[in-house]
N, C-alpha and C positions, 0 to 999 in steps of 0.2 A: 099480643093484643093493641087496640086503636092508644091505649098511653103511650106504648112502647113509638108505635108510628108515630104519635103527634111531637113525642120526647126528640125523637129522631132526627125528626124534621124543623124540630125549634133550634138543636145542635145545629142543624146543616146553616140556618140562617144566621146564627150567632158568628158563626166560624164566617160564613161570605162578609158579614159587617166588618169583622176583625180585619179580614183579608182586603176589605176596600177602604178600609181609616187607614190599614199600612199603606195599600198604595197610591194613597193623596199624600200620605206625611212623606213617602219617599221622593214623589211627585216635587213636595215645595219644598226639597233640600237638596235635588239634586240639579244637574243642567239638564238634563232634557227636557223638551218642550212638546206641549202640544196646543192645537190649535185654540187663539186666542188669550195667549199664557201671557202676566204680566211680569215681564222681567225686571228684575232685581240689577239694577247696574250702578259700577262706579268708576267715577273718570279721578285720578291721580295725577294729579301737575307735580312734576321734578324738577327744581332746578334753583333761580335764584330770583327775589323780588326785581329786580332792576332789567331784568331778562324777560318780563310777566306778558306773555298778550293772550286776553282772554275774549275779544269780539266773536272769535271765528269756534275757540271751543264752548260756547254758550249755545253761540244761533248753530254752528252744528250737530253737536254731540248732546248737549242736553236739554234746550231747546227744542231738538226734532225727535229727539227719543220720548220726550214729556209728551210729544202730542200724538204719538203712538202710541200713548197708554200704558207706555212703561214708568216706573221708579227708578230715580237716578239721585246718588249721592254725589260729594264731592271731596276730595284730602288734596289739600296742596302743602307738598313737605319745601319749604323756600330758605332758603340762605338771606336771610335782612340783609349782606353789607352794602357801602353807601356805592360801591364801586363794583359795576361787572366785571367777569371777568372769563375769559376764553381758555379752552386746551387751543383748540387750532386759531389763529388769528387769522383775516379778514379784509375786507373792507365794510367799515360798521361796528368796528370792535372796538373804538379807542373812546366810545361819547361813558360818560361819568353815567347815564340814564340813557338805556337804548328800548326801552318800550314805550308806547303810548301812556301819559300818565294819564289823560280826561280819558280815553278809550280803557283802562284799566278798573278808575276808579266806577266811571258809568257799571261797567256789566260786573263788575263785585259786586256794587247792590243789586245787580239782576241775576245774576248769581245763587246772592243768600236769600232772594224772593223765589225762586224755583224749585232749586234743590232742596230734597226733603231732609238732609244733613249737608254743611259744609263745617268740614274741619282743617283749619289752616295752623300749620305746624313749623314757628323758626328754627330752624337745623341749621346748626354750623359745624360741617363736616370736617371731621381731622384733619389738621392744617398739616400735619406731617407725616402721612400713612407710612407703615412698613414700604419697600419695595420689595419689589417679588420678584426676583434676577431673570428668570425662566421666560416672563410675561414679557419685561423692559427688553430685553435679547431680542423676541424676536417681532416688537413695533416693527411696523413698515420708515427705515432709516429716509423716505423722502422727505419727511416733514419737515421742517424749519425749527420745530421744537426741540427740544432735548428728552430724549427719550424717560428718562428720572422723570422727570418733570408731569411729562407727558403720563407716563404710570402711573403717576402720585394723583394726576387729575384727573384718569380715569377711575380710581380705588374711591376718590371723593365723591362720584359720578356716582356709584354703587354703592355706598353708604347708605347716599338719600334715595336710591330705590328701594331700598332694604325695609327702611325705613317706612316709607308706604305702607310695606304688608306689615309689618307693625298697627300700625292706626287703623288697617284694614281691620285685620279682628278684631281690633277694640267695636267696632262699629257692628261687624258682625254678632258679637256676640251681646251687644249694646240689643240689637235688630230679633235677635233671636235668628236667622237666618242670613247663611251664607248667598254672595253676589251669584248672579249666573254666569254677568263678564264682566272683566275690567278693561278698563281703557287706560296705556299709563303712557303719557305726552310729555314731552320736555318743554319747558318754562318756552319760548321762543317756538314753539311749530306752529303752523298756520295751517288748521282743514280748511283744504281748499272747497268742500265742499259737504254734503252731509254726511254723515258715518253710521248706517246700518250694523246692528249686531250680527254676530257671527250665524243665529239662530235663523234669523232671516233669510241668509244668505245663502244657507242651504247647503254651503260646499262639502261639508264633513270634513273640514279643517278645525284644528284647535285652536290657532295661534295667526294670528294676521297683520301685515308689516307692509310697507310700501316697496312698491319692487326696483327705485332706485335710489341710488347709490348704496347697493349693496356689491359694496367694494368685495374685492377675495374670493369671490361666492360666500362671503357672510348675509346678514340680513342686515337692513336701516333699521338704527337703532333707533331713531328719533319720536317714536309712537310704536305703539302694538296693544291691538286687541285680545283679549283672551279670552274662554273659558276659562272657570275658578279652576280646574284639576289643575291646573300649568302654573299658576300660581307661586306657589311654593317652589318649583325649580325655577321659575324667573327672576324672583325676585328675591328670593336666598342664593341663586346659582352661583351668582360671581360671587361673590366673598368666601361660598365652599370651594368653588375653583382653582382662586388665587391662593387662599389661607392653608385651607382644610384637606381637598381632596381633587387631587389634578385627575384624579383617574377617574374624573365627574365629567370630565372632555372626553368628546369622541375621536377617535385617534384617526382616523381622513380626514380630518378638518384641520388643515393650515393655522395656525392664530398669529394674523400678521396685523388685529386693532380689534377696536369694543367689536364691529360686526360682525367679524368670524368667531369670538370670542362668543357672543352670545348662539351665534346658530348651532357652534359644538355642543357647548350646553345643550339646545334643546333637542337637536339632532341624538345624544347619547342617552335623551329619556323618552326616544322616540314620541317626540310631541310633533303632531303634522303642522306643517308650515305653508301659510298662504302667501306668493308676495304676488302685490296689485296695486297698481297704480290708483285705481279708481272705484278700488274697496275700501282703500284705504290714503287721500287724497291730502300729505300731509308734508310739510317743506318748512326750513327755520326759517326765520325771519330776522332781518337786522336791519340797523336804523344808523345812519351816517345825517350831515348835516343838513344835506339837501330833501334829501327821500329814502325810505322804508326799501329796504331790497329785497329780494328773496335771493337765499342763498344755499344753495342745491349745487354741492358738487357736479355731479353727472347732468351738465345742463343742457345735454343732448337729450336726455333720456327723459327731461322734464320738460325740453322745449316739444321733446314727439308728441307726449302725451296730455300735455295741455293745451294742445290746439284747442278744446272746445270748451276751455274753461277761461273766464277771462277776469281773469283777479286783479288787472289794473297796478301791481305792482310789479317794476324792472328785475331782472336777476343782477346780483352783483357783480359788475365786469370783472374786478378782480378776479373771481374765484372762476368765472368761465374761461380766464386767457389758463387760470391755473392749470384745469382739469385738460384743455389741448396739450398742453406740455406733460401732464402728470400722464395719457393716454400712448404718447410714443413709444414708452419703456412697459407697460403693462398688460396691454390690450390681450395680446397672446396668452398671458395668466389668466387672466380674468377671464376670458373665454373659457377655457381649459377646465378651471374651478366651476365653472356652470355647470358642463358635461357632466 
């Protein structure tokens, strides 16, 4: 009768409303986008206060994405020691302070004004982390630094990176929403141009890095932009691989440095990696007594791609000479690793 038809129609409308509500709730918590979506972005800076560069990060990620209508938070996990330390030595590594102090103060204030949330953590990584023999012995032996010291330096870096994940989860719980994308960038990483979201680039990848300095078929570890579902694999993967489960590494990737360790972790988890200079234009900066210099090891890769980018900052000459010598012995192995 008419009452049954009306009841059936009412039930259909209620079911439709529930489905619509569930659909919007799914979109609110997922990394899937739709036209005009406001993205929830996070920038996490890891490293040391004395090596910190902020200007390019604020201008080319925070401000750029705010102007696109997105929300941006920032977490800085930094060791506040007075003297900067480096795993790899080179030009500009002997200064007590290697960051531009005036710019750091100026852009630190601007960052606090622009970002919705800014969390700063003074984090001292373990002084004497446990040595992992298989990783220490697998490291490239062409470096000047003792491999045990290098391995422990890497472990300290990995602990700092993982702390970023801990702080991110706290912020997500406070906000009641997960981030759509996370940029993890090293303290001294300079963004030479604006970085667009992975959603905007729409290349079907989960993880974005610069293609230069991807040694031995690995991935550049100076900065990475990733979708949220990759975060646990990336931020916690280093500790797991070294100290918990070596089975988390892909058997086809030979481990020789942090770049190959990173790629092995990502490949084992089936993460889709995009290597692109123009989509992730990041390079480390160092300071010496005369001027700052760009500390890209694969100088030829950088110079090839930077022809249309006028940073006004020269390359570190010592690093350029080192790369020429390095290439003589390993170019064939690098080429085969990328095949």
